[in-house]
C-alpha positions in Angstrom: 6.9 -22.8 8.6 3.4 -24.2 8.1 4.5 -26.9 5.6 7.4 -27.9 7.9 4.9 -28.4 10.8 2.6 -30.3 8.5 5.4 -32.7 7.6 5.6 -33.6 11.3 1.9 -34.6 11.3 0.3 -31.4 12.6 -2.9 -29.9 11.1 -2.2 -26.2 10.3 -4.7 -23.5 9.3 -4.0 -19.9 8.4 -6.4 -17.1 9.2 -5.5 -13.7 7.7 -6.8 -10.6 6.2 -6.9 -10.3 2.4 -5.1 -7.0 2.4 -3.2 -6.6 -0.9 -5.0 -9.6 -2.5 -7.2 -8.3 -5.3 -8.5 -11.7 -6.3 -10.1 -12.5 -3.0 -13.5 -11.1 -2.1 -15.3 -11.4 1.3 -14.5 -14.4 3.5 -12.7 -16.9 1.2 -11.6 -20.3 2.2 -9.0 -21.9 -0.1 -5.8 -24.0 -0.3 -2.9 -21.5 -0.4 0.5 -23.1 -1.2 -0.8 -26.4 0.2 -2.2 -24.9 3.4 -5.9 -24.4 4.3 -6.3 -20.6 4.5 -9.2 -18.3 5.5 -9.0 -14.8 4.0 -11.1 -12.0 5.5 -11.8 -8.5 4.2 -10.2 -5.4 5.7 -12.9 -2.9 6.5 -10.9 -0.1 7.8 -7.2 1.0 8.1 -4.5 0.0 5.6 -2.0 -0.5 8.5 -4.5 -1.3 11.3 -6.4 -3.9 9.2 -9.7 -3.8 11.1 -11.8 -6.8 10.1 -15.0 -7.6 12.0 -15.5 -10.9 10.1 -12.1 -12.0 11.1 -12.9 -11.5 14.8 -16.3 -13.2 14.5 -14.8 -16.2 12.9 -12.1 -16.4 15.6 -14.6 -16.2 18.4 -16.6 -19.1 16.9 -13.7 -21.3 15.9 -10.5 -20.6 18.0 -11.5 -23.2 20.6 -11.0 -26.0 18.0 -7.2 -25.3 17.9 -4.6 -26.5 20.4 -2.4 -23.4 20.0 -2.5 -20.1 18.0 0.7 -18.5 16.6 0.1 -14.7 16.1 2.5 -13.0 13.7 2.8 -9.2 14.4 1.9 -6.8 17.2 0.7 -3.5 16.0 -2.5 -4.2 14.1 -6.1 -5.2 14.9 -5.8 -8.7 13.7 -3.2 -9.6 16.3 -5.2 -8.0 19.2 -8.4 -9.6 18.0 -6.7 -13.0 17.9 -5.2 -12.7 21.4 -8.5 -11.6 22.9 -10.3 -14.6 21.3 -7.7 -16.9 22.6 -7.9 -15.5 26.2 -11.7 -15.7 26.1 -11.6 -19.4 25.0 -8.5 -20.2 27.2 -6.5 -21.3 24.1 -2.7 -20.7 24.5 -1.1 -18.5 22.0 2.4 -17.4 20.9 3.2 -13.9 19.5 6.0 -13.3 17.0 6.7 -9.5 16.9 8.6 -9.6 13.6 11.2 -7.1 14.9 8.6 -4.4 15.7 9.6 -4.2 19.4 13.2 -3.4 18.6 14.2 0.0 19.9 14.9 1.3 16.4 11.4 0.2 15.2 9.7 1.5 18.3 11.1 5.0 17.4 9.3 4.9 14.0 5.8 6.4 14.5 6.7 6.3 18.2 3.6 8.1 19.6 1.2 5.8 17.8 3.1 2.7 18.8 3.5 3.8 22.4 -0.2 4.4 22.7 -1.1 1.1 21.0 1.4 -0.8 23.2 0.0 0.8 26.4 -3.7 0.2 25.5 -3.5 -3.3 24.1 -0.1 -4.6 23.0 1.5 -5.0 26.4 -1.3 -7.1 27.8 -1.3 -9.3 24.6 2.4 -10.0 25.1 2.3 -10.5 28.8 -0.6 -12.9 28.5 1.0 -15.0 25.7 2.3 -18.5 26.4 5.6 -17.1 25.1 6.9 -14.5 22.7 8.6 -16.0 19.7 11.9 -14.2 18.8 13.9 -15.4 15.8 17.3 -14.4 17.2 18.9 -14.0 20.6 19.9 -10.4 19.7 16.2 -9.5 19.1 15.3 -11.0 22.5 18.1 -9.2 24.3 17.2 -5.8 22.9 13.5 -6.2 23.8 14.3 -7.3 27.3 16.6 -4.3 27.8 14.2 -1.7 26.2 10.7 -2.9 27.3 11.4 -5.2 30.2 9.6 -8.1 28.5 11.5 -11.1 30.0 9.3 -13.9 28.7 10.4 -15.3 25.4 11.6 -18.2 23.3 14.3 -18.0 20.5 13.5 -20.1 17.5 15.0 -19.0 14.2 13.4 -19.0 10.8 14.3 -21.7 8.4 15.4 -21.9 4.8 13.9 -24.2 2.1 15.8 -27.3 1.1 16.1 -26.7 -2.7 16.3 -30.4 -3.3 12.7 -30.9 -2.0 9.4 -30.0 -3.7 6.4 -28.6 -1.8 4.8 -32.0 -2.2 7.8 -33.7 -0.6 7.7 -31.3 2.4 4.0 -31.7 3.1 3.6 -35.4 2.4 7.0 -36.7 3.4 9.8 -38.4 1.6 7.5 -41.2 0.2 5.5 -38.7 -1.9 6.1 -39.1 -5.5 8.1 -36.3 -7.1 6.4 -34.1 -9.6 7.3 -34.5 -13.2 10.2 -32.3 -14.3 11.2 -30.7 -17.6 14.1 -32.2 -19.4 17.3 -30.7 -17.9 18.3 -28.8 -21.0 14.8 -27.3 -21.4 14.6 -26.5 -17.7 17.9 -24.6 -17.8 16.9 -22.6 -20.9 13.6 -21.7 -19.3 15.3 -20.7 -16.1 17.9 -18.6 -17.9 15.1 -16.8 -19.8 13.5 -15.8 -16.4 16.7 -14.7 -14.8 17.3 -10.9 -15.0 20.2 -9.5 -16.9 23.2 -9.5 -14.7 26.7 -8.0 -15.0 29.6 -10.4 -15.3 31.1 -11.4 -11.9 32.4 -10.2 -9.6 29.5 -8.4 -8.1 28.1 -7.5 -4.7 24.4 -8.4 -4.2 21.8 -6.6 -2.1 18.7 -8.8 -1.8 15.9 -7.4 0.3 13.0 -5.0 0.5 14.1 -1.5 -0.6 13.4 0.5 2.6 15.3 3.3 4.4 16.0 1.0 7.3 18.1 -1.3 5.1 20.9 1.3 4.8 21.0 1.2 1.0 22.2 4.9 0.7 25.2 3.9 2.8 26.0 0.9 0.6 25.7 2.9 -2.6 28.0 5.7 -1.3 30.5 3.1 -0.1 30.5 1.2 -3.3 30.9 4.4 -5.4 33.9 5.4 -3.2 35.5 1.9 -3.6 34.9 1.7 -7.4 37.1 4.8 -7.9 40.0 2.6 -6.8 41.5 0.7 -9.8 41.7 -2.5 -7.7 37.9 -2.6 -7.6 37.1 -1.2 -11.0 35.7 -4.6 -12.3 33.2 -4.9 -9.5 29.5 -4.2 -9.9 26.6 -3.8 -7.4 23.3 -5.6 -8.0 20.3 -4.3 -6.1 17.5 -6.9 -6.1 14.1 -6.0 -4.5 11.3 -3.5 -4.7 9.8 -0.9 -2.4 8.0 2.4 -2.3 8.3 4.0 -5.8 9.4 7.4 -4.5 12.1 5.9 -2.3 13.3 3.7 -5.2 13.4 6.7 -7.4 15.5 8.6 -4.8 18.0 5.7 -4.8 18.3 5.8 -8.5 18.9 9.5 -8.4 21.6 9.0 -5.8 23.3 6.5 -8.1 23.1 8.9 -11.1 24.4 11.8 -9.1 27.4 9.7 -8.2 28.0 8.5 -11.8 27.2 4.9 -10.9 24.7 4.0 -13.6 27.1 1.8 -15.4 28.1 -0.3 -12.3 25.1 -0.2 -10.1 22.1 -2.3 -11.3 18.5 -2.3 -10.1 17.0 -5.7 -11.2 13.7 -5.6 -9.3 12.0 -8.2 -7.2 13.3 -11.8 -7.7 10.9 -14.8 -7.7 11.9 -18.0 -5.8 13.0 -19.5 -9.1 15.3 -16.6 -9.9 17.0 -16.1 -6.5 19.3 -19.2 -6.5 20.9 -18.3 -9.8 21.5 -14.6 -8.9 22.9 -15.7 -5.5 25.3 -18.3 -6.9 26.9 -15.8 -9.2 27.4 -13.2 -6.5 30.8 -12.8 -4.8 29.3 -11.1 -1.7 25.9 -10.4 -0.2 25.7 -7.2 1.8 23.0 -6.2 4.2 23.9 -2.9 6.0 20.6 -2.5 7.9 20.0 0.1 10.6 17.7 -2.6 12.1 17.2 -6.2 11.0 15.2 -8.6 13.0 16.6 -11.7 11.3 17.9 -11.4 7.7 16.6 -14.4 5.8 18.4 -13.3 2.7 21.7 -13.7 4.6 21.0 -17.4 5.3 19.9 -17.9 1.7 23.3 -16.5 0.6 25.3 -18.6 3.0 23.4 -21.8 1.9 24.8 -21.0 -1.6 28.4 -20.6 -0.1 28.2 -16.8 -0.7 29.9 -14.9 2.2 28.2 -11.9 3.7 28.9 -8.4 5.0 26.2 -7.4 7.5 25.8 -4.5 9.9 26.1 -4.9 13.6 22.4 -4.1 13.8 21.5 -7.4 12.0 20.4 -9.7 14.8 22.3 -12.6 13.4 25.6 -10.7 13.3 27.2 -12.3 16.3 26.3 -15.8 15.1 27.8 -15.0 11.7 31.0 -13.7 13.2 31.3 -16.7 15.5 30.8 -19.0 12.5 33.5 -17.2 10.5 30.9 -16.8 7.7 31.3 -13.1 6.9 32.3 -9.6 8.0 30.6 -7.2 10.4 30.4 -3.5 9.7 29.1 -0.5 11.7 26.2 1.5 10.2 28.2 4.2 8.5 29.9 4.8 5.1 33.4 4.8 6.4 33.1 1.5 8.2 31.4 -0.1 5.1 34.2 1.1 2.9 36.8 -0.5 5.2 34.9 -3.7 5.6 33.9 -4.1 2.0 37.5 -3.5 0.8 38.7 -6.3 3.1 36.2 -8.7 1.7 36.5 -7.6 -2.0 40.3 -7.7 -2.1 40.8 -11.2 -0.7 39.2 -14.0 -2.8 40.6 -16.8 -0.6 39.0 -15.3 2.4 35.7 -15.1 0.6 36.0 -18.8 -0.4 36.8 -19.8 3.2 34.0 -17.8 4.8 31.6 -18.9 2.1 32.4 -22.6 3.0 32.0 -21.8 6.7 28.7 -20.1 5.9 27.4 -23.2 4.1 28.1 -25.3 7.2 26.4 -22.7 9.4 23.3 -22.6 7.2 22.7 -26.3 7.9 21.5 -25.3 11.4 18.5 -23.5 9.8 16.7 -26.2 7.7 13.0 -26.1 8.2 13.1 -29.8 9.3 15.2 -28.9 12.4 13.3 -25.6 13.0 9.9 -27.4 12.9 11.0 -29.6 15.8 12.0 -26.5 17.9 8.6 -24.9 17.1 6.8 -28.1 18.1 8.7 -28.1 21.4 7.7 -24.5 22.0 4.0 -25.3 21.4 4.0 -28.4 23.6 5.6 -26.5 26.4 2.9 -23.7 26.5 0.1 -26.2 25.9 1.2 -28.3 28.9 1.5 -25.2 31.1 -2.0 -24.1 30.0 -3.3 -27.4 31.4 
């Protein structure tokens, strides 16, 4: 997002806490992936992320920015940023990251309800706009919380043909030196995790209860008992809480799935394209999914998808003919997966349609929409 905006001539600065970054101490200012970034220490609360230095820096510097884009709702950093903006009359946008969805609001509901009442509601109502990444997300929030102000701008996917330098400096920037093709391929293969021979279903996301992995494992085990699907494998790529991942592995073992269900861990940006290209299907059976970036990444590689009706891109995927939509239960997953797995021609057709659909989500086109959103709220702010 930041690099795409920079490619359109905007100056972009990131201010964030250093939570989870062991190599950053105190207030650190550095270039991070080509973007000027200020990191601030978290003084209290793993989830709340209280940082007095963060607030102090904002109060002193926020007036030098035309617009502020706040990512998240339920933490101190977001509230501090919105207060600093209001104090200095700087317009701001809030992207809730799916946390206002009814399913998400039910998780730790008392804490969220209290936070929303005391600070979150004012932050959202005073924003220049609320940035939703799918129409489905906006519709659910309007219905459940009555927040009618919002702008839908989806996330984008990287153009694999462009380097970071190209994106930031434009097409005239010189391309970085590359390894000879043969050496590059060998190096890439060495980094790619061991995979079963196709066909395989790919799950590519954070391993979290909301993702519906238990449902997918049970559905796959049931299907694999059928001789028609005996050659299929399930590849689970991602990481998560160790106890939860262990519980998934126990579920696989209890269902005699160790030979056909493979946990390959988190994939780096270099590894993902290869694993995606070899997949026959990508499946995301989430109980709630704000956007589903992995879905677009799969479609960009002409891999058709099976998603639950709770993925906010589900309607657009169905309209584009790029995949199949399942309910969030084992029986529906079994039925939907069997339809997709048994018909190779349909997978090819929907994969091709998905490739065309994914072209609507290049960062170049998304950056223009973000720019229009910013200009609109800046002009309204006077």
